Z-matrix of the N, CA and C atoms (Angstrom, degrees):
N
C 1 1.461
C 2 1.561 1 108.97
N 3 1.235 2 115.29 1 141.96
C 4 1.439 3 120.53 2 -177.76
C 5 1.589 4 108.53 3 -78.18
N 6 1.316 5 117.16 4 155.55
C 7 1.476 6 118.25 5 177.34
C 8 1.492 7 110.64 6 -58.17
N 9 1.358 8 117.38 7 -34.09
C 10 1.483 9 118.66 8 179.49
C 11 1.580 10 111.14 9 -65.34
N 12 1.327 11 115.09 10 -40.57
C 13 1.450 12 119.09 11 -179.51
C 14 1.523 13 110.38 12 -68.83
N 15 1.290 14 117.91 13 -38.77
C 16 1.474 15 121.46 14 176.86
C 17 1.526 16 109.65 15 -63.50
N 18 1.299 17 117.05 16 -43.61
C 19 1.498 18 119.05 17 177.29
C 20 1.573 19 111.24 18 -60.55
N 21 1.329 20 113.72 19 -43.86
C 22 1.489 21 114.47 20 176.07
C 23 1.521 22 114.76 21 -62.04
N 24 1.361 23 114.37 22 -41.89
C 25 1.456 24 117.46 23 176.16
C 26 1.508 25 114.57 24 -60.84
N 27 1.248 26 115.82 25 -36.66
C 28 1.477 27 119.34 26 179.72
C 29 1.480 28 111.90 27 -68.72
N 30 1.387 29 117.19 28 -20.87
C 31 1.451 30 124.15 29 174.66
C 32 1.552 31 112.25 30 -91.47
N 33 1.298 32 118.22 31 0.09
C 34 1.400 33 120.77 32 -175.86
C 35 1.518 34 116.43 33 84.50
N 36 1.296 35 117.30 34 31.80
C 37 1.466 36 121.89 35 -177.84
C 38 1.488 37 109.28 36 -145.32
N 39 1.384 38 118.13 37 174.22
C 40 1.463 39 125.98 38 174.62
C 41 1.483 40 110.79 39 -152.65
N 42 1.313 41 119.17 40 152.58
C 43 1.413 42 123.84 41 176.23
C 44 1.569 43 110.45 42 -72.42
N 45 1.334 44 117.74 43 -25.16
C 46 1.440 45 123.80 44 179.93
C 47 1.520 46 107.30 45 -87.38
N 48 1.360 47 116.80 46 130.03
C 49 1.481 48 120.96 47 -172.34
C 50 1.543 49 111.51 48 -61.65
N 51 1.359 50 117.21 49 -43.07
C 52 1.473 51 118.34 50 -178.77
C 53 1.516 52 111.12 51 -69.46
N 54 1.354 53 115.40 52 -43.29
C 55 1.474 54 118.96 53 178.73
C 56 1.483 55 109.74 54 -63.22
N 57 1.351 56 118.01 55 -38.64
C 58 1.485 57 122.42 56 178.28
C 59 1.582 58 111.37 57 -56.48
N 60 1.308 59 112.75 58 -45.09
C 61 1.502 60 116.16 59 178.79
C 62 1.536 61 111.04 60 -60.10
N 63 1.368 62 117.13 61 -44.27
C 64 1.438 63 121.25 62 178.08
C 65 1.508 64 113.79 63 -61.56
N 66 1.355 65 115.28 64 -47.50
C 67 1.451 66 119.74 65 -177.79
C 68 1.531 67 110.67 66 -65.88
N 69 1.299 68 116.07 67 -41.08
C 70 1.511 69 119.75 68 -178.53
C 71 1.546 70 106.50 69 -66.41
N 72 1.292 71 117.14 70 -40.92
C 73 1.476 72 119.18 71 178.80
C 74 1.522 73 112.22 72 -63.11
N 75 1.312 74 116.69 73 -45.34
C 76 1.451 75 122.51 74 177.34
C 77 1.522 76 110.43 75 -60.10
N 78 1.339 77 117.52 76 -43.25
C 79 1.444 78 120.13 77 178.14
C 80 1.554 79 111.43 78 -65.05
N 81 1.303 80 116.61 79 -36.02
C 82 1.492 81 120.75 80 -179.78
C 83 1.536 82 106.23 81 -67.38
N 84 1.272 83 118.94 82 -45.04
C 85 1.461 84 122.77 83 177.97
C 86 1.483 85 111.32 84 -53.67
N 87 1.353 86 117.29 85 -51.26
C 88 1.453 87 122.59 86 179.78
C 89 1.548 88 112.46 87 -63.83
N 90 1.353 89 116.59 88 -47.49
C 91 1.468 90 120.42 89 -178.37
C 92 1.484 91 111.88 90 -65.02
N 93 1.325 92 117.88 91 -39.91
C 94 1.480 93 121.25 92 -175.05
C 95 1.568 94 111.22 93 -94.67
N 96 1.268 95 115.56 94 7.15
C 97 1.482 96 120.84 95 178.78
C 98 1.505 97 110.80 96 54.55
N 99 1.331 98 115.80 97 40.65
C 100 1.475 99 121.08 98 174.56
C 101 1.498 100 111.91 99 91.74
N 102 1.281 101 119.74 100 -8.35
C 103 1.504 102 122.17 101 -175.63
C 104 1.530 103 108.43 102 -86.96
N 105 1.335 104 116.85 103 69.85
C 106 1.438 105 121.78 104 174.57
C 107 1.532 106 109.35 105 -90.09
N 108 1.293 107 115.42 106 160.18
C 109 1.495 108 116.96 107 178.27
C 110 1.527 109 111.93 108 -112.33
N 111 1.274 110 115.57 109 176.25
C 112 1.446 111 122.06 110 -178.43
C 113 1.518 112 114.86 111 -53.68
N 114 1.359 113 115.80 112 -37.36
C 115 1.455 114 120.82 113 177.68
C 116 1.550 115 112.37 114 -64.95
N 117 1.304 116 116.47 115 -34.07
C 118 1.490 117 120.42 116 176.97
C 119 1.489 118 109.26 117 -66.15
N 120 1.332 119 117.26 118 -45.44
C 121 1.456 120 122.15 119 176.39
C 122 1.548 121 112.00 120 -60.64
N 123 1.296 122 114.53 121 -48.81
C 124 1.451 123 119.56 122 178.76
C 125 1.574 124 112.76 123 -57.52
N 126 1.313 125 114.47 124 -40.23
C 127 1.483 126 119.12 125 178.87
C 128 1.512 127 112.49 126 -59.24
N 129 1.375 128 115.61 127 -48.48
C 130 1.417 129 118.25 128 -179.22
C 131 1.493 130 114.41 129 -70.67
N 132 1.335 131 115.81 130 -32.64
C 133 1.478 132 120.39 131 173.33
C 134 1.447 133 109.93 132 -63.06
N 135 1.320 134 118.88 133 -46.49
C 136 1.502 135 122.78 134 -174.84
C 137 1.526 136 110.84 135 -67.30
N 138 1.365 137 117.07 136 -20.07
C 139 1.435 138 120.29 137 174.48
C 140 1.519 139 113.71 138 -77.47
N 141 1.377 140 115.25 139 -5.79
C 142 1.433 141 119.79 140 177.71
C 143 1.515 142 116.70 141 109.34
N 144 1.358 143 117.72 142 7.45
C 145 1.435 144 119.09 143 -179.22
C 146 1.551 145 111.45 144 -89.78
N 147 1.314 146 115.63 145 140.00
C 148 1.454 147 122.76 146 178.99
C 149 1.528 148 108.32 147 -82.96
N 150 1.331 149 115.95 148 167.18
C 151 1.496 150 118.88 149 177.46
C 152 1.525 151 109.54 150 -60.40
N 153 1.323 152 118.28 151 -39.90
C 154 1.461 153 122.32 152 177.51
C 155 1.505 154 110.65 153 -59.13
N 156 1.328 155 117.32 154 -43.57
C 157 1.483 156 119.47 155 -179.24
C 158 1.544 157 110.32 156 -71.21
N 159 1.301 158 117.06 157 -29.21
C 160 1.496 159 119.69 158 175.95
C 161 1.491 160 109.62 159 -66.89
N 162 1.338 161 117.42 160 -41.25
C 163 1.396 162 122.12 161 176.79
C 164 1.517 163 110.71 162 -62.20
N 165 1.335 164 116.42 163 -40.27
C 166 1.482 165 120.39 164 178.35
C 167 1.555 166 110.16 165 -61.16
N 168 1.310 167 116.30 166 -43.46
C 169 1.478 168 121.33 167 178.67
C 170 1.522 169 108.95 168 -57.72
N 171 1.307 170 117.33 169 -49.51
C 172 1.469 171 121.31 170 178.28
C 173 1.502 172 110.61 171 -60.32
N 174 1.310 173 118.96 172 -40.48
C 175 1.463 174 121.79 173 179.76
C 176 1.525 175 111.53 174 -66.19
N 177 1.282 176 117.72 175 -38.75
C 178 1.481 177 121.36 176 176.75
C 179 1.521 178 111.30 177 -64.18
N 180 1.390 179 115.74 178 -42.31
C 181 1.444 180 116.83 179 177.12
C 182 1.536 181 109.98 180 -62.12
N 183 1.329 182 118.00 181 -44.24
C 184 1.414 183 122.60 182 178.85
C 185 1.536 184 112.42 183 -57.84
N 186 1.344 185 113.59 184 -46.53
C 187 1.461 186 119.90 185 -179.54
C 188 1.526 187 112.22 186 -59.56
N 189 1.274 188 115.47 187 -44.40
C 190 1.473 189 120.80 188 -179.06
C 191 1.550 190 110.05 189 -68.18
N 192 1.308 191 117.40 190 -39.96
C 193 1.437 192 121.03 191 177.07
C 194 1.514 193 110.34 192 -61.80
N 195 1.374 194 117.53 193 -48.54
C 196 1.425 195 124.64 194 178.26
C 197 1.611 196 109.74 195 -54.34
N 198 1.330 197 111.47 196 -50.50
C 199 1.510 198 117.23 197 -177.53
C 200 1.535 199 108.78 198 -58.78
N 201 1.330 200 116.11 199 -46.45
C 202 1.435 201 117.24 200 -179.82
C 203 1.522 202 113.65 201 -61.48
N 204 1.298 203 117.67 202 -43.02
C 205 1.476 204 122.02 203 177.60
C 206 1.522 205 109.84 204 -62.44
N 207 1.319 206 117.44 205 -46.59
C 208 1.438 207 119.80 206 -179.73
C 209 1.516 208 113.43 207 -60.50
N 210 1.294 209 114.96 208 -40.27
C 211 1.507 210 118.53 209 179.96
C 212 1.496 211 111.49 210 -70.38
N 213 1.314 212 118.33 211 -31.06
C 214 1.472 213 121.01 212 173.16
C 215 1.480 214 112.21 213 -67.77
N 216 1.360 215 115.84 214 -44.20
C 217 1.500 216 116.64 215 179.59
C 218 1.501 217 109.74 216 -68.25
N 219 1.305 218 119.07 217 -40.98
C 220 1.509 219 121.54 218 179.90
C 221 1.470 220 114.04 219 -73.75
N 222 1.377 221 118.31 220 -11.35
C 223 1.444 222 120.86 221 -174.44
C 224 1.521 223 111.81 222 55.29
N 225 1.332 224 116.38 223 44.07
C 226 1.451 225 121.58 224 -177.06
C 227 1.563 226 111.35 225 -58.35
N 228 1.273 227 114.05 226 133.98
C 229 1.476 228 119.22 227 176.28
C 230 1.537 229 108.86 228 -69.18
N 231 1.336 230 115.46 229 131.44
C 232 1.462 231 118.42 230 175.93
C 233 1.469 232 106.98 231 -87.91
N 234 1.358 233 115.91 232 122.54
C 235 1.452 234 122.99 233 -174.10
C 236 1.517 235 112.48 234 -114.07
N 237 1.414 236 113.98 235 24.58
C 238 1.473 237 117.38 236 176.92
C 239 1.549 238 104.34 237 -139.70
N 240 1.326 239 115.83 238 163.09
C 241 1.453 240 121.69 239 -176.11
C 242 1.521 241 110.98 240 -58.64
N 243 1.285 242 117.09 241 144.04
C 244 1.451 243 122.83 242 178.00
C 245 1.534 244 109.50 243 -71.79
N 246 1.346 245 116.30 244 141.01
C 247 1.454 246 121.63 245 179.90
C 248 1.547 247 106.47 246 -107.32
N 249 1.323 248 116.22 247 127.08
C 250 1.483 249 116.71 248 179.35
C 251 1.465 250 111.78 249 -63.97
N 252 1.344 251 115.24 250 151.38
C 253 1.465 252 120.32 251 179.43
C 254 1.573 253 110.33 252 -63.54
N 255 1.339 254 113.88 253 142.76
C 256 1.488 255 118.36 254 175.81
C 257 1.488 256 111.73 255 -68.48
N 258 1.279 257 117.50 256 136.51
C 259 1.446 258 119.26 257 175.42
C 260 1.495 259 112.32 258 -67.47
N 261 1.298 260 120.15 259 131.95
C 262 1.413 261 125.05 260 -179.04
C 263 1.522 262 107.41 261 -76.51
N 264 1.307 263 117.16 262 117.41
C 265 1.452 264 120.62 263 178.66
C 266 1.504 265 112.56 264 -135.20
């Protein structure tokens, strides 16, 4: 992935239309704590994602949330360089 694509992904977007729909949907799931509406589901479906793939996106958001919570509780030592926060744009 290019640095530009990584920067877009960190902001909840992508230069690729299909990937953009997935990333935006994943961001919405995280921001809304799972409370997405029918329009959100329709948007990701219309981008070409099947119901199984939509479930996979939800599962990946849940997995990352769980991992983040677990690492906070465990006070896991960070053993890699810090990444600056993405600018909200």
